N, C-alpha and C positions, 0 to 999 in steps of 0.2 A: 646966326645972329638971334637977337631976341624976338624980333617980329616974325621971323621964319618959324622959330619954335612955337610961338603962339598960334600962328596959322596952322602948324602941323597939329598942335594940341586940339584946336577947334575942329579941324577936319577929323581927327581921330574920335573927338567926342560925338560929332554928328554921326560918324559911321557907327560908333558903339550905340548911340541912341536908336539909329535905324535898326540895327540888328536886334537890339533889345525889344523894340516894338514888334518886329517880325516874330521873334521867339514867343513873346507873350500871346500874340494872336494864334500862333501855332499851338501853344499850350492850351488856350481856350478851346480851339477846335477839338484837340485831343480829349480834353476833359468832357466836352459835350458828347463826342463819340462814345467815351467810356460810360457816361450816364445812360446813353441809348442802349448800349450793349448790356449794361447791368439790368435795366428795366426789361430788356428782351429776355435775358437769362431768367429773371424772377418770373416772367410770364411763362416761359417754357417749363420751368420747374413746377409752377402751379399746375400747368396742363398735365405734366408727368404725374404729379401726385393724384390729381383727379382721375387720370387713366388708371393708376394702380388701384385706387379705391373702387373704381368701376369693375376692374378685373377681379378684386376680391368679392365684390357683390355678386358678380356673374358666377364665380366659382361656387359661393354659398348657394346661389339660386340653382346652380346645376346639381349640387348635392341634394338640395330639398326636392328638386324635380325628379331625381333618380329615386329618392325615398318615396315621393308620391306615386311614381310609376310603379314601384314594387308594391305599394299598398293597394293601388288600383288593380294591378294583375291579381293579387290575392283575392280582392273583393270579387273580381270577375270570376276567378276560379271557384270561389265559394258560391257565387250565384249560379254558375253552371252546374255545380254539384247539387245545389238545391233544386234546380230545374230537373236534373236527371232523377233525383229522389222523388220529386213530386210526380214526374211522369210514371215512374215505377209504382208509386202508390195508387195513382189513378188507374193504371192497367190492372193492379191487383184488386182494386175495389170493384172495377167493372167485371173482372173474372169471378170474384166472389158473389156479385149480384146475379151473374148468369148462373152460377152453380146453385145459388139460393132459389132462383126461379125454377131450375130443373128439379130441385129437391121439393119445392112446393108442388110442382106439377105431378112429380112422381108420387108424392104422399096423398095427393087427391085421388090418384088412380088406384089400381088393385095392388095388394101386398105381393103379388107374384113377380113384380119388376124389381124388388129389393135386391135379389141375388145377382142378377146381371150387373147392376150398378156397383155392388161390392167387387165383383170380379173385374170390372173395368178399372176400378180404383187401385186394386192390387196390381193389375197389369201396368198401369201408369207408374206406380212406385217401382215395380221391378224394372220397367224400362229406364226410369231416371237413375236407378242404381247401376244398371248395366252400362249407361252412357258415362257415368262418373268413373266406373272401373276402366272403361275403354280409354277415356282421356288420360287417366293415371298411367295406364299401361303404355300409351303413346308417348307420354312425357318421359317415362323410364327408358323406353327404347331410344328416343332422341338423345337423352343424357349419356346413355352407353355408347351411342355412335360418336358423340362428341369427344368422350373420354378416349375412344379407340383411335380417333384422328390425332388427338393430342399425344397419345402414346407412340403412334407411328412417327410424328414429328420428332419427338424426343429421341427415338431410336436413331433416326437419320442423323440428327445433330451429334449424337454420341459417337456414331460410326465416323463422322467426319472429324470430330475432335480427336479420336484415337489415331486416325491417319496423320493429322497434323502433329500429334505428339510423337509419333514414331519418326516423322521427318525431322522434328526439332532434336530428338535424341540422337539421330544420325549426325546432324550438324554439330551437335555438342561433342560428340566423339571425335569428329574431324578436328574441331577447334582445340580439343585437349591434346590430340597428337601434335598439332602445330605448336602449341605452347611448350610441350616437352622438347620438341626439336629445337625451338628458339632458346629454351633454357640451356640445352647442351651446347649450342653454339656460343652463347654468351659466356658460359663456363670456359669453353676452350679459348675464346678471345681473352678472358681475364687471365687464365693460366699463362697465355703467351705473353701478355703485357707484364705479368708479374706484380700487379698492383692489387692490394687487398682492399676490396670494397665490402661494405656490409651486405650480407645476403638478404636481400629484400624482395619479397614477392608481391610487394604492395604498390608497385608503380602501375596500379590498375586504373587510375584516373589521370588523364592527361594534364588536367589543370592543377594537379598537386605539385608538378615539378616547376610550374611557372610561379614566379614570385608574385604573391597576391597582396602583400602588405609589407610594411616597414619591418615587421617581425621576421619575415623570411630572410630579408637582408641581414637583419641582426643575427639570424642563426647561421647564415652562410659565411659571414666574415668574422673570424674570431677576434680580430683586432678591435672590433666594435662591441665586444661583449660588455654589458653593463656591469658585470662582475668586477671589472677592473677598477670600478670606483669604490669597491668595498674594501673594508679594512683587512689586512692580512693577519691570519693567525697561524704563525709558523710553529710547527711542533718543537723542533730543535735543529738548528742549522746543520750540525755535523751529521744527523741521521735523517735528513730529508729523503723523500722517496725517489729512488733512482731506478730507471728502467735499464735493460741491457744496453750496452753501448753500441751494439752492432746487430743487424738482423740479416739473416741469409737472403731473405727475399729481395733485399735491396742490393746486396752484393752482386747477385745474378742479374740485376737489371742494368748493368753497364755503369755503375758508380765507381770508377776507378780513381776518383778524387781522393784526397786525404780523408782520414777516418772522420765520420760525422760526429758531432758533439751529441752528448746525451741530454735529455731534458733535466732541468732543475726544478722539480715539482716541490711546491709547498701547500699545505692544507690551507683552505681559504673559506671565509664566510661570505657568501653572496647575499646581497640585500634585495635583489629582484629574482624572479623565476629565471633559471638559467638552464640550458640544455647541455648535455654532455657532447663534446665534439666527436667522441668515438662511437657511441652507441645511439646517439640523438635522443635518449630519454632525458626527462626532467631530473635534475638533481634536487630531490625532495628534502626538506629539512628546515630547521630554524637557524642553526649555525653549522659551520664546518661541513657544508654540503659536499664538497669536492676538493680537487687540488688543481693548481694552475702552474704552468711552467713560467718561471721568472724571466726566462729569455724571450720565448716566442708568444707567450700568452695563451697556449693550448690549454683548455679547461676540460676536465673529465671527472668521472667518479673515481674514488680511491681504488676500487676494484678494476677499473678500466685502464689504470695507468700502465700496467704491464703490457696491455694490448695495443697501446698507442704506437704510431709509427715512430721508429727509432731516430729518424733524421730531425735534428733541431737547427734552425727553424723548419717547420713542416712546409713543403711545396704547396702553393695555393690549390692546385688541382686535386690534392688529397684531403683538403679540409672541407671541400664542397661536396660531401657525400649526399646522396638523395634522401629526401624525407621518406619515411615509411616505417612499418612495423613488421618485424620478423614474425611470420605466423606460427613458427614452431616454438620459438622461445617466448613470444609475446612481449618483446621489448622494442622500444623505438617510439618516435613522434611522427604522426601522420599529417597533422594539420594544426595551425594555431591562428589566432586573430583576436581583435578586439570586438566585443559584443556588449550588449546591455541586458541586464537582468532586472526583474521587478524589485522595488525597494521592500524592505522587511514588512512594511504596512500594506503591501499589495500593489497591483498594477494601477489602482486608482490614484495612488500617491506619486506615481512616476517611475522612471527607470534609473538605474545607476550603472556606471561603466564597470566592465569586468574583462579580464583576460582569460580566454578559453583555449585550453590545449588538449588535444586528442593524443594521449601517450599511454603506452603499455595497455592498450585496450580499456582505457579509462578516460572519462571526460573530466578535466580539472578546471575549476573556476576560481580565479583570483580576483579579489575586490581591487578597483582602481579608484583613487580619489578623483574628484572633479578637477579639471585644469589640464592644460596642454602638457605642462612639464612633469605632471605626477606620474610615478612609476608604481606598478603593482607590488604589494608585499609578498614576502615568501610564504606567508600563512595561507594555506589552502582554505578557501571559504566552503567549497562543496566538491565532492567527488562522487561520480556515478560509474559504477563498474559495468562494463558492456557484457561481462560473463553472466550478469543476472538473467534469470529465466524470463522475467517480465520486461526486459529492456526493449524499448522501441522508440523510434524517432518519427515525427510526422509534422505536417503543417497544421495550422489552426484555422478555424472558421471565425466569423464575426461573433457567433453565438457563444464560442469558447472564451473569448477575451472581451466581454462587453464594456469594460472600462478603458480599453486601449484606444489610441487615436485611429481613426478609420485609414489613414495613410500608412500606418505602421503594420497593419494586419498582414499584408502580403510578405512582410519581412520577419514575421514571428514564426518560430517553430517550437515544438514541445518535445522534451526528452523525458521518458517515463521509465521508472524502475519500481521494483516491489518494495514494500515497506512492511507495515504491521499486517499479519494474516488475520487478526482478529477485528480491528476496527476499520482501517481503510486499506484495501488491498494494494494500492499503487500510489506512488507520490510522483508528481509531475513537476518539472522546471520549465518555465517559459523563458525563451531566449530571443532577444531582438537583434537581428543581424544589421550591418550597415546598409544593405540593399537587397532587393529581391534576388539578384544574381548571386550575391554572397550567401543568402539563406539557402538557396538551392545547392551551393557547394557544401555547406555544412551538412545538410540532409543527406546528400549524396555520399559524402565520405563516411558519415556515421553509419548509414544503411549498408554500404559496401563492406566496411569493416566488420559489422555484425554478421553479414553473410559469410565472410571469410572465417570469422570465429567459429560459426556453426559448422562450416565445412571442415575445418581442421579439428573439430571436436576437442578443443583445449579443455583440460580438466577443470571442473569447477571446484575451486579451493575453499569455498565458504564453509565455515564451521558452525556458526550459530544461526538459528532461525528464531526471530523474535516472535513471541506470542503473548497475547493478553492473559495474565495469570488468573485474574478474577474479575468479576463484575465491577466496572468503574463506578456504578451507582452506590457502592458500599461507602458510607461516609467516612470510615476509618482511613481509607487509602489516601484521602486528600492531605492529611497532615502526617503521613508516614515519615519517620526519620531514619529508620533502619528496619531490616527484616532478616529472617533466617529460614531455611528449609528444614523442618523437623524430620519429616519423612515424605514419601511420595504423594501423600494426600493432605498434609498439614504444613502451614506456614506460620511462623511467629512475626507479628507486626508490632513495632514500637512506634508510638505516635504521641501527639500532644495529650491524649487522654489516658495513657498507660500502655500496658503490655497485653496484647490479644493473641489468641491462637485461632486461626481460621481453618476449618475443615472444608477444603474447596469442593469435595464431591458431595458431602452431605449438607452444605449451606449451614453449618453450625459454627458459632463463635463463642469462645470462652475467654473471660477476663481473668487475667493473672495478677495478683497483688493489688496495690491501691491505684488512685487515679493520677499518680504523678507521671510527668512527661518523660518518655524514654528516648535517650539519644543514641545508644548503641546496644546491639545484642551480640552475645558471644555464647555459642553452644559448646558445652564441655561434656560430651557423651560418656567418656570414660569414668568421670566422677558423678554422672547422673545429676549435673547442675547446669544451670543457665545463668550467666553473668550479664547484668545490664547496667548502664550508666543512667541514672534516672534522678528526677527531682530538679528543683530550681538550683540547688547547690551542687549538682552533678556528682552525687555519691555512687559508689559501686555497691550493688546489691546482688546477693546470690539466692536463687530460687532453686528448690529441688524440681527434677523433671516431673514429679507426681503432680505438681501445681498445674501443669499444662493440661491435665485431664479434668480440671475444674474442682479438684479437692482443696480443702482449706489446709494449708500448710504454712510453717513459719518461714520467714526469709531472714537472711543474715546480712547485716549492713557493715561495710568496712568504713569505720569512722574516719580513718586517716586520709580517705581519698577525696575529700571535699575539693571541688573545682577540677577534677581530673579531665583529661582531654580524650584519651582513647584507652582501650584495653586489648590485650591479646593473650591467648593461652597456648600451651604446647607442652611436649613431653621432654623430660631430661632423664638421664641415667637410663638410656635405651628403653623408655617407656615405663620405668618403674615409678616415676614421680611426675605429677602434673603441676605446672607452674602457671600462675596468673600474673601478668605484669600490667601495671597501671602507670600511665604517662601523666605527669603534672608539670607542665611548663618545662623546666630544665632538669627535672629529676624523674626517676622511674622506681616505683615501689614493686618489689617482687614478692609474691606470696606462694606458699606451698599449700595446695588443696589436699585435705585429708579427711578422715572419717571422725574427727573430733566433734565437740558440741557445736563449735562456731564454724566448722568445716574449712578453716583457713588459719595459716600461721605465716607471719612475716619473716622472710629469710634474708632479705638484702634491700639495700637502698642505693641507687646508682645515681651519680651526678653526671650530667651530659654537658658538653661544650656549648651547645646552643639549644634553643627550643626544639622539643621533639616534634618532628613533622611526620614520622612513620616509624613503625617497629614491628618485628616479628621474631619468632623463635626458630633458629636454624641449628640443629644438632647440638644441644646442650649449651648453646650460646644465644644471647639476645642481640639481635641486629637492630640498631637504632639509626634512623635517618635524620639529619639536621641540615642546616643550610650548607651546600656545597660539600657534604661529606657523609659517610656511613662508618659507624664503629661497631665492633663486635665485643660484647662483655660476657665473661663466663658467669653462668647462673649458679653453678655448684662449686663450691670451694673458692679460694683466693686465686687471683691472677689479674694481670694488667690488661686493659683493653687494647686492641689494636685496629688500625684504620684499614678500611678496604680500598683506600686510595694511597698507594705507597708514595711517601714524600720524594723519593729518589727517582721516580718515573716521571721524566719531563714531559712525556706525551700526555700526561693527565693534568699538567699544571694549569691548563686553561680553565678548569673547573673551579679552582680556588681563586683565580684572578678575576673571573666574572661570577659574582654571587648568584647562585642558582638554587631553587628549592629542591629538596629530595622528595621524590613521589613514592618510589617503592624500590625494593631490591628482590631479585629472584635467584634462588639457589638452583642453578642448572645441574650441577653435579657436586661432588665433594671438592673438586678442584677448580670450579669456575662459577662466577656470579655475574649477573646482569644488574648494573646499577642504573636506575632510571631517574634522571633529573628533569626539570621542567623544560630544558633546552635540548637534551640529547640523551641517549642511553649508551653506556660503555660496558664492555666485557672485561672483567679482571679475573686473575687467578686467586687462590686462597691467600697469597701474600699481599694482594692489592696492586700487582703489576698488570699492565695491559696484556690481555690474552688474545685478542683479535684486533687486526688493523682496522677493519670496518666497524663503524658505529651504527647504532639504531637511530634513525631519523624520524622525527615526528612531523606529519603533514601540517598539523595545526597545534596551537599551544594547548597542552594537556591540562586538564583540571584534576584528574585522578587516574589511577591505574589499578586493575585487577588481574590476578593470575590464576589460571586454572590449567595445570600442566597439559601440554607444552605451549599454551596459547596465552598471550599477554593482550589484554583489552585496554586500550588507551582512550579515555573519554575526553572529548573537546566539546565546544559550544554547539557545533553543527553535526557531529557524527561520533561514531565509535569505530575506531581502527583496530583490527585484530592482526597481531604479528605472531609468527612461529619463532620462539626464541632460539631454537636450535639451528634452523636454516636461515634466520634473520630476514625471512620473507614476509612482506606486507600482503597478507592473503585475503583480507575481506574489509570492506567498509560498510557499516550499517548506517544508512542516512537518516538518523533520528535526531532531532534537535532537542536541547534542554533535557538530556538524560542524566540521572544521578544514580550511581551504584548503591544498593542497600546492604549488600554483604561483601565479604572480602573476595569471594570467587567471581563476583560479577554476574551470577545467574539471575538475581532478582534486582530490578531496576525501577526507578520512578521516572515516568515521562511527564514533565511539567508543562504541557500545553493547555489549551482552554479547558479540556477534559483531562484531569489528572489520571493517569493509568499506571497499574502495576504490571510491569513487563517481565516475562520469563524468557530467558535466552536458552533455547533448547539446543543441546550439543548434538550435532548429527553424527559425530564420530563416537560417542559414548554408547555403551550397551544399555538399552533400556532408558526410560525417562526418569530423571531425578524427581520430577513433580508431574502429577497428572493434571493437565490443563482442561478445565471445564469449557463448555460453550458459554460465550458471553454475549450480552446485548446491551446497546446504549439506551434502549427504550423500555427496560424492564422496570416495573413499578414495585420492586422488592423493598422491603424495609426491615430494619433490625427490630425484632420482637422479642422482649425478655421472657424467659421461662418463668412460669408461675411458681414452680417448686424450688428453683435454684436461681438466685439473683445474679450469679456469675455466668450463666448460660444464656445465649441469645440464639435465635434462628433468623436467618436472612431469607425472607419469603414474601410473597404477595399476601397481604392480610385477607381474611376470609370475606370481609365486607367488600373489599375491592375486587376480589375474585368473582363474587356474585354479581356485582355491578358490571364488570366486564362481560360476564356471560349474558346478562340481560341486554346490554348494548349490542352484543354480537348477534343475539337471536332476533332483536328488533330490526336491525339494519339489514335489508335484503343483500346489499352488496358484500357486507362482511360475512353474512351467513353463507353466501355463495362461494366465498373463498375457502370454506370448510369442505366444499364438495369439488373434487377434482374433475377436470374435463373428461369425458368418456374416450377410452382408447380402443382401437380395433372395432369401431362402432359399425354394426351391420344392421341396416334397416330392413326388416322382414315384413312385408306387406301380406295381409290376409292369412296370418298363421293360425292354423287350427290347433286345438288342444293336443292332438296326437303328435304333431311335428315339433312342438316346442322343446321337449326334453332332448331330442336328437340334436337340435340346433345348439342348445346349451352345451351338450357334449362336445360339439365340434368347435365351440369358441376357444380362443387361446387361453392357456392356463397361467402363463408367466406374467402376472401383473407385477408392476413395480410397487415397492412399499408405499410410496407416496400417493399411488393411485388406488390403493386397496380400499379407500373410503367409498368408492363408487359402488353401490349396491344395485340390485336388479332394477330399482325404480328408475334408473337413468338409461338403461340399455335395452332390455328386451321386456316386452309386456307379455306375461303369461296370465290367463284369466284367473287361475286359482290363487296367484300371488297378489295381483294388483286389486282384486276385488275385496278380499277379506283383510281385516285389520285386527290383530290379536290384542288382548288386553295388555296394558302397560307392564313392561318388565318381563314379559314371558319370552322365554328362549325358544329356539327352533325345536319342533317336536319331530322325532323320527318316525312316530306312529301316525302321522297324518296321511290323508289319502294320496297326496302328491309323492311323498317320500317312500310310501309302502311299495309302489311299483317300480320306482326308478332309483332306489338308494344305491344299487350297484353301479349305476351309470354316472350320476352326477352328484352323489353325496359328498365327494371330496371337493367339488367346485362349490357346492352350497356352503360347506364348512368354511372354505377359504374366503368366500365373498362375505359371509356373515361374521366372521371373526376379524374383519378389517375394523380398524378403530374409527368409530364415529366420535364426534365431539364429546358427547356425554359419556360414551364408553371409555374414553381416555381418563375421565375424572373418576369414575366409579369402577371397582373391580368387577370383572365379569367372568364367569366360568366359561371355559371353552366348550363348544358343543361336543367335541370329541372326548371330554373328561367326565362323562357321566351325566351331563345336563341334557341329553337328547330325549329323555322322557319329559313329561309336562312340567318339569321343575322350572324355577325362575331365577332371577338375579337376587341380590341381597336387598335389604330394606332401603338402603341409601339410594339404590338405582330407582326404586319405585318412587320414592319422594321426589328425586330429580325429575323423573318423567312427568309426575303430576304437576310439579312447578312449571315445567315447560309447556305442558298442554294448557295450563291456566294462563300463562303469559302470552302464548302464541295462538290463542284460540281463534283470532280473527285473520290468521294467515291463510291465503288461498292454497298454500302448499302444506296443509296440515298433515297429510298422510305420508310425507316424504321422511323415510327412515334415516337418512343420513345426517339429519341435524339433531337427533336426539338419541337417547339410549334405547328407544323402542325399536326393535327390529321388525321389518315387513317380512315376516317369515310365514311359511305355509301354516295354516290354522291346525290347531290340535283338535282331535275329536271331542275333547271334553271342554272346549272353549265355550264360555257362556254367550259369546256373540254369535256363534253359529253352531247349533247342535247337530245339524244334518252333516254327515261326512261328504266332503267334496272330493270324490274320486275323479279320475280322468274321464270315465265314462259319463258321469252325471254333470261334468262341466259344460256340456253343450248347452244347458239350459240356463247358464249363469249370464247375467248381463255383462256387456263389455265396457260399461261406464268406467271411466278412470276416477 
């Protein structure tokens, strides 16, 4: 009813009010407690801050106290030294007063007591000298005894190590026999089972067989190969690659079922790095890296398709071959995983992801974009060959990677390989693994593989050794556009300022022609001409070879060649005629070079289908490369051009379907050519049909190619890859970044790093050097100095004022001057050597001084009275008629000649006659040496080592009898009376 509802509502309201009051009171209590806790927390934080400030104050006070204590100890030490010195001076003063008293008393007495006093004085002096000699002798005996003890210890340790070595050799022999036995057993088991596995001796580390990352799973399960995501490039369906339908190895293994199906292989382009399921090596390349079975997804190299198991689909146990590298053939993948490498700006800017693969005794690095779903590109960013003589792998210290995070240092390792022999001997790559355990795996695998490589002595296939061709301080090198090797001592450089000839051994430079920019150089030795593209309008100019010697000659300008891109020369009619071809966008102008007044005659004009990207002359025909094609045009007579890519050959149709740049073509023989495009290299016959099933794969996108038979150099952003065009082998990688070829053979290159360098690739297989490479230095102060008589001639040398300044600085600075004097070798300290014994000891000293140590003259090793006492006049050479040499010329004349003919600093600058060449009389050096010596004596007159002969051209030689400084002859008999002061 209504009243009951109202009562219920009132009760409910009262109950709600009571609960509300209770909650508000509880809320107030909690807020009070919270305020108390807040105040308590603030008070505690205040106390904590005060304690921290007190701790800092205490630490500062502790440091200051330590500093004060050190100063107090120094003061106490100084005071004690002063006390000792004062005591010594007081004792000395009292002794002197006593002696003065004695002298006064004796002088007052009779003169007869003088003699005994002198005798006592001499006796005291003799006694003190005897005591000094005795102490020196005791010290020498103690030193000899200590050396003998050390020698005995070394002998004992040597014997123990030899015993251990013999024991370890025995153990090694036993282990080797066990390994051979196990190999035989495994071979027998394999032959019994009839299953063909890859012969791998590299199951050397147990952790290699355990899956360490998702990439191992990716490698072991062919159904998950990322290549299946890639677009198929089928050659032609009727002619797909088929393997034999049946293999005897599988018939004998009990497969009595129906005939197994053959694989349906199609050539495929993979978009991520993929390994061959047959040989486990990487399928390197930008496109068409391998082939895949359309039925079962088995992927392999084109060359491995015939070796693949004939059963399709392949049983799972045959697809899971062990990872490893065949040490005999050097193929296979040993290990792979994701790592991080420094960003291009350095470790300070951070690390970027990369995929690392150890394959074919090489370390491949692929860049991976940031993000979980990102996949690595097929372009190899870096390759390090383990066959490199300087290859090594090691962990790093905190001092090696100062910008790295401290937590990352235990996970970083360094891979080192050789680079330029002239500038920096080695290049290192820092790699950051996912963890310390992962890093130890990488280091272990690389070290073990390098050991196996050394043990098996696989042939080093490298061809080129990069060397710095000339001093990088030459300003002409920085803007060089092209170059050519004229002979083994001269190179032609074309740059922003014109054409120059550099004589690398004589440091002479000759300007040829005017100051117009040179874009390309082409030497034509048969016609004694040199063709260049020069000027703002890019005209072709012909210079006679005589202009390279600095002579004033006329040049011949080809007026029609304005705006040309490239030039090439060659012989036609079996060498009877020389042609020069000039490319201008879509046309090529052909000139005959002759002995007429203008030296050239236009014979042909060729129109090309596209812009000319490359051209060369092959046996009376001009080969022109344009986008996705190569054409051969007859140079002499009429005839239609024909393509080196036959339109009826469907296996080559992919080149025209995907536009790709033509980089170069190589004439391997009269019947075969290699056509190099920016994506792949294909072999064709003289009709343009495919001659080899296998294609040449580029590790990275090429920028240019150079050919020096039989080696093809492919230039990319981070390296130069060398291929043998006959065997199709990738034989060398030169890890130099930003290298550009300057001539068609690729022997001269420009390295465009912070310091621009001119690099010469020395061919190890060629007989003799094409170019003599001089010694270079980054710190030379050489400058181009123009010849006064000839405005075209320059010399690249240190100016005279700079040389004199360097010499003054060197002679003033004791540290730099000491560097001129090498440390003494085979140094024998001979105490108390009399004048008669010195010659015999000199005779017994070793004669085989190294050249760099021949600067050490007698002033640093043995003190002979007649040598150290006298100082000849400046510039005087050694005299054979001196008293010293008169008696002992037969014994040590050769030693003296060798010692004094060693190059001192001054003697290197001024020509000096050898003592054995007739200067053994009292003759001297030339006038320049006298002047240099007088300059040195004037500059260094305040030096305490004024009589040291090694710093100047003045030799500390035995005196001549006619020397103005000492007229009396110093023979060995009279040298007893000479003072021993140094």
